[in-house]
Steps between C-alpha positions, in 0.01 A plus 500: 500500500306701757172404661319781321575350158392157622174650626450668164514164320279325757240778480490572128564146372322282754466201267868491401685502831476418868692601809799263532534521880250491790616838634580828326860622478656829394717344228512186289809356328456255215795263453520264203772239448588272212700179513538165333340281769158616620502305827841633595400855408186474712699370796748787479225761472312361801823498702565861397149599611535319832834669567371845403204470738711359784755780472229765488575616146137440401179468700326235291515337162367239267670269250307410186453125475432491127490717190139608559581634846808675363289668234261617770783668690629663184155642420513714814810662355428503129139620519578820690502714180165354393348566842627857496350563156167356610489738795553809287772728364857386569829690504796262476866556573786257438775602742821377655674602820715361783325196644466636854307805374252321272182508704572838656398658170160329510439624855624851427286526187190389690558776753559750218181429300260434789411867574407578137383158382381294799337244271829416326654159562879474486631145467842355440646174375820410324825304505652549841849366424529734201374806683230531234163641605176510302326796661132541417251772589136407445208744503131446412406515133325836528822675604693709250874489451576797727643270765798443270621855569500416872665159492750513215727787614499355851603154377780626277640732766489214751679266261767760423564546872563127544720459193244280328367477146167616355490190280611157618377229264324659205731779388457876500345514154329824398261551790768554764794634300413855605543401864831321460710802597295537818604153609852481358628858491626715213855361505375145455284606206798666331706182542218280372455720195873490428502119514192490279670721240808275496302177458227645279633811321211505252233460768332206329499249789171523688466872431308742722518262796665535840686829464308828516530740202825692508 
């Protein structure tokens, strides 16, 4: 989760969240563990944090001491969509890509939209080990949807160049099926349609989803 998305929650939802650390940092990683013995789990997590700081993997961190503190940390992550909606119009993209390229898309998109839409906020959060990025572009409520024509082709071309996917967690559905070929290529679409016809010759399983019209 980037600092910009944390700031969005702290600004728009002041009563629901607070800054977890005394200093600001570019990125925040939320780690949750589950075990059978709470005391042992806490000891292991604190040792992990100590080791990560000592080895320079992280700059600072905090370990929740109870369920209430854990819920507070989770709110910074889970309330990002609410904070974005409160600020104004939101354009959301559920993407996947090689892990080492994840945040480069956020930075490249910021540079791309800034000349035409300087008031746009581009924030990113996701599941780092899965290479899954929730990319969000927020503009004030009085803006129309014209920014979509600037950001969407750029995002899909970028994803295609990195061998990623235009839909990571939530499926392609109907909204993005027309862009599937842009990300996957015509040969992949032909193969996907052939597999679909074998498994579902009558076209009755989740029809009109995923694959673009032939």
